C-alpha positions as CSV (number, residue, x, y, z in Angstrom):
1,M,0.0,0.0,0.0
2,T,1.4,3.4,-1.0
3,F,1.4,6.5,1.1
4,T,-1.3,8.1,-1.0
5,E,-3.6,5.1,-0.6
6,T,-2.9,5.1,3.2
7,M,-3.8,8.8,3.4
8,E,-7.0,8.2,1.4
9,H,-8.0,5.5,3.9
10,V,-7.1,7.8,6.8
11,A,-9.1,10.7,5.3
12,T,-12.1,8.4,4.8
13,G,-11.8,7.2,8.4
14,V,-11.7,10.7,9.7
15,E,-14.8,11.6,7.5
16,L,-16.6,8.6,8.9
17,L,-15.7,9.7,12.4
18,G,-17.1,13.2,11.6
19,V,-20.3,11.8,10.3
20,G,-20.6,9.5,13.3
21,V,-20.1,12.4,15.7
22,L,-22.9,14.2,13.9
23,V,-25.3,11.2,13.9
24,V,-24.6,10.1,17.5
25,G,-24.5,13.6,18.8
26,I,-27.9,14.5,17.3
27,A,-29.4,11.3,18.5
28,W,-28.0,11.7,22.0
29,S,-29.2,15.3,22.1
30,G,-32.7,14.1,21.2
31,V,-32.7,11.4,23.9
32,R,-31.4,13.8,26.5
33,A,-34.1,16.4,25.5
34,A,-36.9,13.7,25.7
35,I,-35.8,12.6,29.1
36,G,-35.4,16.2,30.3
37,W,-38.9,17.1,29.0
38,V,-40.5,14.1,30.7
39,H,-38.8,15.0,34.0
40,T,-39.4,18.8,34.0
41,S,-42.2,19.4,31.5
42,D,-40.4,22.7,30.8
43,G,-40.6,23.0,27.0
44,R,-38.6,26.2,26.8
45,R,-35.7,24.9,28.9
46,T,-35.7,21.6,27.1
47,Y,-35.7,23.3,23.7
48,A,-32.8,25.6,24.7
49,E,-30.8,22.6,26.0
50,L,-31.6,20.7,22.8
51,R,-30.4,23.5,20.6
52,E,-27.2,23.9,22.6
53,S,-26.5,20.2,22.5
54,I,-27.2,19.8,18.8
55,G,-25.1,22.9,18.1
56,G,-22.2,21.5,20.0
57,S,-22.4,18.2,18.0
58,L,-22.6,20.1,14.7
59,L,-19.5,22.2,15.7
60,L,-17.5,19.1,16.6
61,G,-18.6,17.2,13.5
62,L,-17.7,20.2,11.2
63,E,-14.3,20.5,12.8
64,I,-13.6,16.8,12.2
65,L,-14.8,17.0,8.6
66,V,-12.5,20.0,8.0
67,A,-9.6,17.9,9.3
68,A,-10.5,15.1,6.8
69,D,-10.6,17.6,3.9
70,L,-7.2,18.9,5.0
71,I,-5.8,15.4,5.0
72,K,-7.2,14.6,1.6
73,T,-6.0,17.8,0.0
74,V,-2.5,18.1,1.5
75,A,-1.5,14.4,1.6
76,V,-3.5,12.8,-1.3
77,A,-3.8,15.3,-4.1
78,P,-2.1,18.7,-3.5
79,T,-3.1,20.3,-6.8
80,V,-3.9,24.0,-7.2
81,D,-7.5,23.2,-8.0
82,N,-7.9,20.9,-4.9
83,V,-6.3,23.6,-2.7
84,L,-8.7,26.2,-4.0
85,V,-11.7,23.9,-3.4
86,L,-10.4,23.1,0.1
87,G,-10.1,26.9,0.8
88,L,-13.7,27.4,-0.2
89,I,-14.9,24.4,1.8
90,V,-12.9,25.6,4.9
91,L,-14.4,29.2,4.5
92,I,-17.9,27.8,4.3
93,R,-17.5,25.5,7.2
94,T,-15.7,28.2,9.3
95,F,-18.7,30.5,8.6
96,L,-21.1,27.8,9.6
97,S,-19.1,27.1,12.8
98,F,-19.0,30.8,13.6
99,S,-22.7,31.2,13.0
100,L,-23.5,28.1,15.2
101,Q,-21.3,29.4,18.0
102,I,-23.2,32.7,18.0
103,E,-26.5,30.8,18.0
104,I,-25.4,28.6,20.9
105,D,-23.9,31.5,23.0
106,G,-26.4,34.2,22.0
107,A,-23.6,36.7,21.5
108,L,-20.6,37.4,19.3
109,P,-17.5,35.8,20.7
110,W,-15.8,39.1,21.5
111,R,-18.9,40.4,23.3
112,R,-19.4,37.2,25.3
113,G,-16.6,38.1,27.7
114,R,-17.9,41.6,28.2
115,R,-21.4,40.3,29.0
116,E,-20.0,37.7,31.5
117,A,-17.9,40.4,33.1
118,G,-20.9,42.7,33.3
119,S,-23.0,40.0,35.0
120,I,-20.2,39.4,37.5
121,R,-19.8,43.2,38.2
122,G,-23.6,43.5,38.6
123,A,-23.8,40.8,41.2
124,S,-24.4,41.8,44.7
125,P,-21.2,41.5,46.8
126,R,-23.2,40.9,50.0
127,G,-24.8,37.8,48.7
128,S,-28.3,39.0,49.5
């Protein structure tokens, strides 16, 4: 087996791992949401937790799929066309990841720290 064939198999394995993370993560999120809803009957809270959990699964799956694309492009077929296609795929997936992160956190990443610091400053120091 040549290096190129080995890297193709590695890239395929990483792609399968990424798809597995997506499928298992979404299924697990659904199970957790169903159990949470049965125990609490709080639909809003369950929905928020489901969104956050699915979002995390999507983020992790996308990161793994980007890694598979990198392996394929760099190790298997490093042509200019493939590198340009990889760049476009990485841009699209990065935008998706960024958008998902904003949806999960409810704030832009650079504003999230300010919001958390504001809630700490606004807390009562007396604990009352």
